C-alpha atoms as a printed R data frame, in Angstrom:
   type eleno elety resid chain resno      x       y      z
1  ATOM     1    CA   UNK     A     1  4.812  -3.296 51.894
2  ATOM     2    CA   UNK     A     2  8.102  -5.021 51.171
3  ATOM     3    CA   UNK     A     3 11.354  -3.851 52.706
4  ATOM     4    CA   UNK     A     4 14.785  -4.562 51.315
5  ATOM     5    CA   UNK     A     5 18.174  -3.790 52.803
6  ATOM     6    CA   UNK     A     6 21.558  -3.502 51.175
7  ATOM     7    CA   UNK     A     7 24.992  -4.073 52.693
8  ATOM     8    CA   UNK     A     8 28.006  -2.077 51.536
9  ATOM     9    CA   UNK     A     9 31.100  -4.175 50.826
10 ATOM    10    CA   UNK     A    10 34.079  -1.867 51.314
11 ATOM    11    CA   UNK     A    11 36.516  -4.303 49.696
12 ATOM    12    CA   UNK     A    12 34.501  -4.518 46.494
13 ATOM    13    CA   UNK     A    13 33.254  -0.926 46.808
14 ATOM    14    CA   UNK     A    14 29.671  -1.883 46.019
15 ATOM    15    CA   UNK     A    15 26.359  -2.685 47.645
16 ATOM    16    CA   UNK     A    16 24.768  -6.111 47.700
17 ATOM    17    CA   UNK     A    17 21.366  -7.333 48.738
18 ATOM    18    CA   UNK     A    18 21.248  -8.529 52.327
19 ATOM    19    CA   UNK     A    19 20.944 -12.322 52.419
20 ATOM    20    CA   UNK     A    20 18.089 -12.319 54.944
21 ATOM    21    CA   UNK     A    21 16.153  -9.366 56.267
22 ATOM    22    CA   UNK     A    22 12.811  -8.959 57.970
23 ATOM    23    CA   UNK     A    23 11.884 -12.621 57.717
24 ATOM    24    CA   UNK     A    24 10.058 -12.822 61.022
25 ATOM    25    CA   UNK     A    25  6.430 -13.835 61.091
26 ATOM    26    CA   UNK     A    26  3.966 -11.060 60.435
27 ATOM    27    CA   UNK     A    27  0.205 -11.305 60.723
28 ATOM    28    CA   UNK     A    28 -1.494 -10.542 57.434
29 ATOM    29    CA   UNK     A    29 -5.032 -10.856 56.215
30 ATOM    30    CA   UNK     A    30 -4.300 -14.390 55.038
31 ATOM    31    CA   UNK     A    31 -2.228 -15.515 58.079
32 ATOM    32    CA   UNK     A    32  0.885 -15.847 55.928
33 ATOM    33    CA   UNK     A    33  4.392 -14.437 56.029
34 ATOM    34    CA   UNK     A    34  4.745 -11.241 54.055
35 ATOM    35    CA   UNK     A    35  8.000 -12.533 52.564
36 ATOM    36    CA   UNK     A    36  7.114 -15.387 50.236
37 ATOM    37    CA   UNK     A    37  9.205 -18.359 49.168
38 ATOM    38    CA   UNK     A    38  8.427 -19.884 45.793
39 ATOM    39    CA   UNK     A    39  5.208 -17.826 45.776
40 ATOM    40    CA   UNK     A    40  4.115 -19.307 49.111
41 ATOM    41    CA   UNK     A    41  3.561 -17.449 52.371
42 ATOM    42    CA   UNK     A    42  3.020 -20.547 54.503
43 ATOM    43    CA   UNK     A    43  3.575 -24.295 54.375
44 ATOM    44    CA   UNK     A    44  7.034 -23.694 52.887
45 ATOM    45    CA   UNK     A    45  8.864 -26.954 52.233
46 ATOM    46    CA   UNK     A    46 12.497 -27.811 51.550
47 ATOM    47    CA   UNK     A    47 11.537 -28.237 47.904
48 ATOM    48    CA   UNK     A    48 10.366 -24.613 47.786
49 ATOM    49    CA   UNK     A    49 13.697 -23.365 49.094
50 ATOM    50    CA   UNK     A    50 15.590 -25.561 46.635
51 ATOM    51    CA   UNK     A    51 13.406 -24.335 43.757
52 ATOM    52    CA   UNK     A    52 14.219 -20.723 44.597
53 ATOM    53    CA   UNK     A    53 17.930 -21.544 44.669
54 ATOM    54    CA   UNK     A    54 17.771 -23.281 41.295
55 ATOM    55    CA   UNK     A    55 15.873 -20.335 39.788
56 ATOM    56    CA   UNK     A    56 18.639 -18.079 41.133
57 ATOM    57    CA   UNK     A    57 21.248 -20.106 39.233
58 ATOM    58    CA   UNK     A    58 22.474 -22.552 41.862
59 ATOM    59    CA   UNK     A    59 22.776 -26.272 41.265
60 ATOM    60    CA   UNK     A    60 20.377 -28.555 43.103
61 ATOM    61    CA   UNK     A    61 23.174 -30.260 45.053
62 ATOM    62    CA   UNK     A    62 24.482 -26.852 46.186
63 ATOM    63    CA   UNK     A    63 21.003 -25.945 47.407
64 ATOM    64    CA   UNK     A    64 20.689 -29.217 49.298
65 ATOM    65    CA   UNK     A    65 24.118 -28.756 50.899
66 ATOM    66    CA   UNK     A    66 23.295 -25.200 52.014
67 ATOM    67    CA   UNK     A    67 19.901 -26.209 53.345
68 ATOM    68    CA   UNK     A    68 21.417 -29.047 55.368
69 ATOM    69    CA   UNK     A    69 24.091 -26.734 56.806
70 ATOM    70    CA   UNK     A    70 21.447 -24.201 57.831
71 ATOM    71    CA   UNK     A    71 19.381 -26.928 59.500
72 ATOM    72    CA   UNK     A    72 22.405 -28.099 61.491
73 ATOM    73    CA   UNK     A    73 23.271 -24.572 62.649
74 ATOM    74    CA   UNK     A    74 19.673 -23.744 63.561
75 ATOM    75    CA   UNK     A    75 19.304 -27.001 65.470
76 ATOM    76    CA   UNK     A    76 22.584 -26.500 67.336
77 ATOM    77    CA   UNK     A    77 22.055 -22.860 68.231
78 ATOM    78    CA   UNK     A    78 18.297 -22.637 68.644
79 ATOM    79    CA   UNK     A    79 17.438 -26.107 69.917
80 ATOM    80    CA   UNK     A    80 15.955 -24.821 73.184
81 ATOM    81    CA   UNK     A    81 13.549 -22.556 71.253
82 ATOM    82    CA   UNK     A    82 12.343 -25.136 68.766
């Protein structure tokens, strides 16, 4: 079962898809995440994330920049858990 969540933007008076929701690990029959990335539920690589961004209409350099920013934030804020 997939779950999706929407966020209401009062300024634009419309809903938009939440950027990340329910992405925590979940045991399945195949020991994979239930939310897939580039049709993969495990062993997800940077290239998979970039591919998804490109398919969504972003440029490869934009995807790389975003991915690097996320890595920096995760490392800075979650270092003790990694």
